[in-house]
C-alpha positions as CSV (number, residue, x, y, z in Angstrom):
1,M,-0.1,0.0,0.1
2,K,1.5,3.4,-1.1
3,K,1.8,5.7,1.7
4,G,1.1,9.6,0.8
5,F,3.5,12.7,1.6
6,T,3.4,13.9,5.3
7,L,2.7,17.4,6.1
8,I,6.4,17.8,7.1
9,E,7.6,16.2,3.7
10,I,5.2,18.9,2.2
11,V,6.6,21.8,4.3
12,V,10.3,20.6,3.4
13,V,9.5,20.5,-0.5
14,L,7.9,23.9,-0.6
15,A,10.7,25.4,1.5
16,V,13.1,24.2,-1.0
17,F,11.0,25.3,-3.8
18,A,10.7,28.8,-2.1
19,L,14.6,28.8,-1.6
20,L,15.4,27.8,-5.2
21,V,12.9,30.3,-6.4
22,G,14.6,33.1,-4.4
23,L,18.0,32.2,-5.8
24,A,16.7,32.2,-9.3
25,S,15.0,35.6,-9.3
26,P,17.8,38.1,-9.5
27,V,19.2,36.0,-12.3
28,I,16.0,35.9,-14.0
29,L,15.3,39.6,-13.3
30,G,18.8,40.5,-14.6
31,Q,18.1,38.8,-17.8
32,I,15.0,40.8,-18.4
33,E,16.7,43.9,-17.7
34,A,19.6,43.1,-19.9
35,A,16.8,42.0,-22.6
36,R,15.4,45.3,-22.2
37,E,18.5,47.3,-22.3
38,R,19.4,45.5,-25.7
39,A,16.0,46.2,-27.1
40,T,16.4,50.0,-26.1
41,K,19.7,50.3,-27.5
42,S,18.4,48.5,-30.9
43,E,15.5,50.9,-31.1
44,M,17.5,54.2,-30.3
45,K,20.1,53.0,-33.4
46,N,17.1,52.6,-35.6
47,I,15.4,56.1,-34.6
48,F,19.0,57.4,-35.1
49,Q,19.5,56.2,-38.6
50,A,16.3,57.3,-39.7
51,I,17.3,61.0,-38.7
52,M,20.6,60.6,-40.1
53,G,20.2,58.2,-42.9
54,S,23.0,55.4,-43.8
55,K,25.8,56.5,-46.0
56,E,26.4,52.8,-46.9
57,K,22.9,52.8,-48.5
58,G,23.0,56.3,-50.2
59,D,20.2,57.4,-47.8
60,L,20.6,60.8,-46.4
61,G,17.6,60.4,-43.7
62,F,15.2,63.0,-42.3
63,L,17.9,65.6,-42.1
64,G,19.0,65.4,-45.6
65,D,15.3,65.5,-47.0
66,M,14.4,68.4,-44.4
67,G,17.4,70.1,-43.8
68,K,17.2,70.0,-40.2
69,L,16.7,67.6,-37.2
70,P,13.1,66.8,-36.3
71,E,11.5,68.9,-33.9
72,T,10.1,65.7,-32.0
73,L,10.6,61.9,-32.7
74,T,7.2,61.5,-34.0
75,D,7.9,63.8,-37.1
76,L,9.8,60.6,-38.3
77,V,6.3,58.8,-38.6
78,V,3.8,61.4,-39.0
79,K,4.4,64.5,-41.1
80,P,4.8,68.0,-39.3
81,S,2.1,70.6,-39.9
82,G,2.4,72.9,-42.8
83,V,5.6,70.7,-44.2
84,L,5.3,69.8,-47.9
85,D,5.5,66.1,-49.3
86,F,8.9,65.2,-50.9
87,N,9.1,66.7,-54.1
88,N,11.3,68.0,-57.2
89,N,10.1,71.6,-57.7
90,H,13.4,73.2,-56.8
91,T,16.6,74.4,-58.5
92,N,17.9,71.5,-60.8
93,R,15.1,69.3,-59.4
94,V,16.7,68.5,-56.2
95,G,14.4,66.7,-54.1
96,M,13.0,68.1,-50.8
97,G,10.4,67.6,-48.4
98,W,8.8,65.1,-45.8
99,R,9.5,61.5,-47.5
100,G,8.1,59.4,-44.3
101,P,7.5,57.3,-42.6
102,Y,11.3,57.1,-41.9
103,L,10.5,54.3,-39.6
104,Q,8.4,51.1,-40.2
105,G,6.5,49.4,-37.7
106,F,6.6,52.0,-35.1
107,S,3.7,53.7,-33.4
108,T,4.0,57.3,-32.2
109,E,3.5,55.7,-28.9
110,D,6.1,53.1,-29.3
111,L,8.6,55.5,-30.7
112,I,8.7,57.9,-28.2
113,K,9.3,55.5,-25.3
114,D,12.0,53.2,-24.1
115,D,11.7,49.2,-23.5
116,W,10.8,50.1,-19.9
117,G,8.0,52.3,-20.9
118,F,9.3,55.6,-20.1
119,P,9.7,58.3,-22.6
120,Y,12.9,59.2,-24.5
121,Q,14.7,62.4,-23.8
122,Y,15.4,64.2,-27.3
123,S,15.8,67.8,-28.5
124,P,16.7,69.3,-31.8
125,S,18.8,72.0,-30.3
126,G,21.0,72.7,-27.3
127,P,24.1,70.8,-26.1
128,S,22.7,67.4,-26.8
129,A,20.8,68.2,-30.0
130,G,20.4,65.0,-32.1
131,Q,21.0,62.6,-29.0
132,I,18.2,60.0,-28.0
133,M,18.5,59.4,-24.0
134,S,16.9,56.5,-21.9
135,G,17.1,56.7,-17.8
136,G,17.6,53.1,-18.1
137,P,16.5,50.5,-15.5
138,D,16.1,53.1,-12.9
139,H,13.9,55.3,-15.3
140,D,15.8,58.4,-14.0
141,L,18.0,60.5,-16.3
142,T,19.5,62.7,-13.3
143,T,21.1,59.5,-12.1
144,T,23.7,58.9,-15.0
145,A,25.3,55.8,-14.2
146,D,22.6,53.5,-15.8
147,N,21.6,56.0,-18.5
148,I,21.5,55.1,-22.1
149,V,22.8,57.7,-24.7
150,F,22.7,57.3,-28.6
151,P,25.1,58.3,-30.1
152,A,27.8,58.9,-27.4
153,Y,28.2,62.4,-28.8
154,P,25.7,65.1,-30.4
155,P,25.8,64.2,-34.0
156,K,27.2,66.8,-36.7
157,T,24.7,67.9,-39.0
158,K,26.8,69.8,-41.6
159,G,29.5,69.2,-43.9
160,T,31.9,71.2,-46.1
161,L,31.7,71.4,-49.9
162,L,35.0,72.7,-51.5
163,V,34.5,74.0,-55.0
164,T,37.0,74.3,-57.8
165,V,36.0,75.5,-61.1
166,L,37.9,75.2,-64.3
167,V,37.0,77.4,-67.0
168,N,38.5,76.7,-70.4
169,G,40.7,74.2,-68.3
170,L,42.2,77.2,-66.2
171,P,41.3,76.8,-62.3
172,Q,39.6,79.6,-60.3
173,P,39.9,82.8,-63.0
174,K,37.8,86.0,-62.4
175,Y,34.6,86.7,-63.0
176,V,33.2,83.3,-61.9
177,T,30.4,83.2,-59.3
178,V,29.3,79.7,-57.4
179,E,26.0,79.6,-55.8
180,V,24.9,76.6,-53.4
181,Y,21.0,76.1,-52.8
182,Q,19.9,74.5,-49.5
183,T,16.9,72.9,-47.9
184,E,15.1,74.5,-45.2
185,N,12.3,72.8,-43.5
186,G,11.7,70.7,-46.6
187,S,11.7,73.6,-48.9
188,E,14.4,75.5,-50.8
189,S,15.9,78.3,-48.6
190,T,15.8,81.7,-49.9
191,T,19.1,82.2,-48.8
192,V,21.7,81.4,-51.4
193,L,25.2,80.8,-50.5
194,T,27.0,82.9,-53.0
195,K,30.5,83.4,-53.4
196,V,32.6,85.3,-56.3
197,T,36.2,85.3,-57.3
198,G,38.0,88.8,-56.7
199,T,40.3,90.9,-58.6
200,D,43.0,88.5,-58.6
201,G,41.1,85.5,-59.0
202,Y,40.0,83.3,-55.6
203,G,41.0,80.2,-54.1
204,T,38.9,77.1,-53.6
205,F,35.3,78.0,-53.0
206,D,34.5,76.7,-49.6
207,F,30.8,76.3,-48.2
208,E,29.3,75.0,-44.9
209,V,26.1,73.2,-45.8
210,T,23.4,70.8,-43.8
211,Q,23.5,67.4,-45.0
212,G,21.6,66.7,-48.0
213,I,21.5,67.1,-52.0
214,H,22.5,70.5,-53.2
215,A,22.2,72.3,-56.6
216,V,25.5,73.9,-57.3
217,K,25.3,76.8,-59.9
218,I,28.5,77.9,-61.7
219,Y,28.3,81.3,-63.5
220,H,31.1,83.1,-65.8
221,K,30.5,86.5,-66.2
222,K,32.6,89.5,-68.2
223,G,31.3,92.8,-68.4
224,T,27.6,93.2,-68.7
225,S,27.4,89.6,-70.2
226,E,26.7,86.6,-68.1
227,V,26.6,82.8,-69.0
228,T,25.4,80.3,-66.8
229,S,27.8,77.6,-67.6
230,R,26.0,74.8,-65.5
231,T,24.2,73.3,-62.6
232,I,25.1,70.2,-60.9
233,N,23.8,68.4,-57.8
234,V,26.0,67.3,-55.0
235,A,25.0,65.1,-52.0
236,I,26.9,66.3,-49.0
237,P,27.0,63.8,-45.8
238,A,27.5,65.6,-42.4
239,G,30.7,65.8,-40.8
240,E,32.5,65.3,-44.1
241,Q,34.2,67.5,-46.8
242,L,33.6,66.8,-50.4
243,N,36.1,68.2,-53.1
244,A,34.0,69.1,-56.5
245,I,35.8,70.1,-59.6
246,I,33.6,71.7,-61.9
247,N,34.5,72.4,-65.6
248,L,32.6,74.9,-67.8
249,T,33.5,76.4,-71.1
250,T,32.8,79.9,-72.4
251,S,33.3,82.3,-75.1
252,F,34.5,85.1,-73.1
253,S,38.3,85.6,-72.6
254,V,39.4,84.1,-69.2
255,E,41.7,86.4,-67.0
256,F,43.3,86.0,-63.8
């Protein structure tokens, strides 16, 4: 005849089980926290790539299309008020405007919160402009030890364009004008960056421009006559320098 468990045996088994659960709980909780941290870091990286694009893929992101950082992270999935859809109605048919959603599979609610369910901190201006911050496991940004910040340093939003103009094969003569057109809030800026060769010619034209595709116009002017030689489009990644050598042919005599 089989005997059942005694009350003492049941109590001992329960005590052992409780002890094992107690020992395992910190390990399980640690694994959960680590998984949340990995998920938060991955999400932050995806959000940042939507803002800045991917050089390897030839994508200049929200910044390239709009000429600025998003005001809020939700601008990546919902078009901001008063902004035009992406279009090519600009100088040399450069594309500008909102081309979102820049992230797929994100609701606006998910986009603004980390994996612990607490809001990210983000600003388009100030000392941490463009960085995405999470308070981490303790959900408190004032205790910095466990904060998660991506990228580690505020991103650069501008690059440098160096233009050398060859007129009839001669570099940087007199009477040359270079104009660079930029994107501002998804439309072509009314401010055109312009540089002109001086009376003794000019060194390389240099422009600091926001990340994006920019139309560059070159003129050769002699007296009262003006010739628009050509217009080209150049893509400028933030934090980088692009050297462009632009050739043009003119019927005017070339002087230095």
